[in-house]
Kinemage of the C-alpha trace (Angstrom):
@kinemage 1
@onewidth
@group {chain A} dominant
@subgroup {mainchain}
@vectorlist {calphas} color= white
{ca met a 1} P 19.984 -3.902 5.666
{ca ser a 2} L 16.281 -4.528 6.126
{ca pro a 3} L 14.071 -1.506 6.660
{ca asp a 4} L 11.930 -1.138 9.773
{ca ser a 5} L 8.205 -1.359 9.149
{ca lys a 6} L 7.660 2.410 9.092
{ca glu a 7} L 10.478 2.939 6.582
{ca leu a 8} L 9.032 0.160 4.417
{ca ala a 9} L 5.543 1.690 4.573
{ca leu a 10} L 6.912 5.071 3.532
{ca ala a 11} L 8.879 3.479 0.667
{ca cys a 12} L 5.769 1.632 -0.546
{ca ala a 13} L 3.739 4.841 -0.414
{ca gln a 14} L 6.417 6.729 -2.330
{ca ala a 15} L 6.615 4.014 -4.998
{ca ala a 16} L 2.826 4.100 -5.420
{ca ser a 17} L 2.886 7.885 -5.630
{ca asp a 18} L 5.682 7.755 -8.227
{ca ile a 19} L 3.415 5.736 -10.555
{ca lys a 20} L 0.613 8.270 -9.993
{ca ala a 21} L -1.539 6.320 -7.528
{ca glu a 22} L -3.986 8.732 -5.933
{ca asn a 23} L -5.000 9.424 -2.351
{ca val a 24} L -2.077 7.459 -0.901
{ca ser a 25} L -2.595 6.983 2.844
{ca ile a 26} L -0.517 5.224 5.481
{ca tyr a 27} L -2.062 3.884 8.681
{ca asp a 28} L -0.027 2.935 11.750
{ca leu a 29} L -1.765 -0.200 12.987
{ca arg a 30} L 0.713 -1.100 15.719
{ca gly a 31} L -1.347 -1.831 18.806
{ca thr a 32} L -4.522 -1.896 16.696
{ca ser a 33} L -3.984 -4.924 14.456
{ca ser a 34} L -2.362 -8.270 15.119
{ca ile a 35} L -1.949 -8.802 11.364
{ca thr a 36} L 0.372 -5.982 10.303
{ca asp a 37} L 2.123 -2.855 11.552
{ca phe a 38} L 1.224 -0.515 8.691
{ca ala a 39} L -1.334 -0.374 5.910
{ca val a 40} L -0.778 1.636 2.760
{ca ile a 41} L -3.958 2.333 0.815
{ca cys a 42} L -4.019 3.949 -2.593
{ca thr a 43} L -6.338 4.406 -5.533
{ca ala a 44} L -5.654 3.362 -9.117
{ca ser a 45} L -7.599 4.951 -11.955
{ca ser a 46} L -8.023 1.820 -14.128
{ca val a 47} L -7.162 -1.877 -14.326
{ca pro a 48} L -3.941 -1.196 -16.289
{ca his a 49} L -3.004 1.473 -13.751
{ca leu a 50} L -3.684 -0.950 -10.885
{ca arg a 51} L -1.364 -3.492 -12.541
{ca ala a 52} L 1.305 -0.817 -12.983
{ca val a 53} L 1.097 0.271 -9.330
{ca leu a 54} L 1.512 -3.329 -8.145
{ca arg a 55} L 4.405 -3.912 -10.534
{ca asp a 56} L 6.253 -0.737 -9.635
{ca val a 57} L 5.828 -0.996 -5.866
{ca asp a 58} L 7.033 -4.603 -5.995
{ca lys a 59} L 9.989 -3.703 -8.246
{ca asp a 60} L 10.984 -0.601 -6.258
{ca ile a 61} L 10.940 -2.378 -2.883
{ca asp a 62} L 12.892 -5.317 -4.319
{ca glu a 63} L 15.524 -2.962 -5.787
{ca lys a 64} L 15.871 -0.875 -2.621
{ca tyr a 65} L 15.701 -3.588 0.038
{ca gly a 66} L 15.940 -6.930 -1.743
{ca ile a 67} L 12.584 -8.084 -0.407
{ca ser a 68} L 9.458 -9.293 -2.134
{ca pro a 69} L 5.947 -9.606 -0.767
{ca val a 70} L 5.282 -12.917 0.970
{ca tyr a 71} L 1.889 -12.887 -0.666
{ca ala a 72} L 0.481 -10.879 -3.539
{ca glu a 73} L -3.166 -10.892 -4.507
{ca arg a 74} L -2.792 -9.866 -8.126
{ca thr a 75} L -6.332 -9.884 -9.455
{ca pro a 76} L -6.637 -6.398 -10.935
{ca asn a 77} L -9.990 -7.210 -12.530
{ca ala a 78} L -11.397 -7.428 -9.000
{ca leu a 79} L -10.295 -3.785 -8.651
{ca trp a 80} L -8.570 -4.480 -5.327
{ca ser a 81} L -5.161 -6.082 -5.023
{ca val a 82} L -2.788 -6.498 -2.096
{ca leu a 83} L 0.969 -6.795 -1.626
{ca asp a 84} L 1.703 -8.349 1.780
{ca tyr a 85} L 5.143 -7.630 3.225
{ca ile a 86} L 4.025 -8.971 6.664
{ca asp a 87} L 4.770 -5.754 8.565
{ca val a 88} L 3.269 -3.668 5.768
{ca met a 89} L 0.249 -4.409 3.587
{ca val a 90} L -0.277 -2.375 0.436
{ca his a 91} L -3.885 -2.147 -0.790
{ca val a 92} L -4.362 -0.876 -4.342
{ca met a 93} L -8.011 -0.222 -5.099
{ca ser a 94} L -10.246 1.417 -7.649
{ca glu a 95} L -12.042 4.521 -6.423
{ca glu a 96} L -15.412 2.734 -6.400
{ca val a 97} L -14.107 -0.222 -4.389
{ca arg a 98} L -12.307 2.056 -1.951
{ca glu a 99} L -15.463 4.081 -1.364
{ca phe a 100} L -17.580 0.931 -0.973
{ca tyr a 101} L -15.326 -0.842 1.566
{ca gln a 102} L -14.265 2.317 3.423
{ca met a 103} L -11.011 0.876 4.745
{ca glu a 104} L -10.340 4.166 6.486
{ca gln a 105} L -13.375 3.511 8.707
{ca leu a 106} L -12.082 0.049 9.557
{ca trp a 107} L -8.920 1.649 10.913
{ca lys a 108} L -10.484 4.829 12.307
{ca asp a 109} L -8.757 4.226 15.671
{ca ala a 110} L -5.351 3.965 14.009
{ca thr a 111} L -3.029 6.887 13.470
{ca gln a 112} L -2.762 8.124 9.922
{ca leu a 113} L 0.855 8.998 9.145
{ca glu a 114} L 1.489 12.427 7.763
{ca trp a 115} L 3.810 12.103 4.806
{ca thr a 116} L 4.600 13.982 1.626
{ca ala a 117} L 5.560 12.331 -1.623
{ca gln a 118} L 9.025 13.295 -2.827
{ca pro a 119} L 9.362 14.546 -6.409
């Protein structure tokens, strides 16, 4: 059974948190964006960590739901990579890139989901 977009966003956030991504945020973009329903943004501490976050989110979502991103920008050396599940986009960024682009400001009118990572 396919997850709804909110369930998928929460699962992506949990998978990122499980691999120690930092500052994991989920934005509800329904009614705000015509591109996606939810955005998950998280910070990786290094290029190898960024690769690991991408790998583990992709693997975890495939194992749980049998779905893969329709597009994956896997250029960790750019310090910003994206997994696009259509209804959910996962942005994995270095701290410097995240501060520079201030994605949170782009979606300041969106609702940030309150969630807590499960141990």
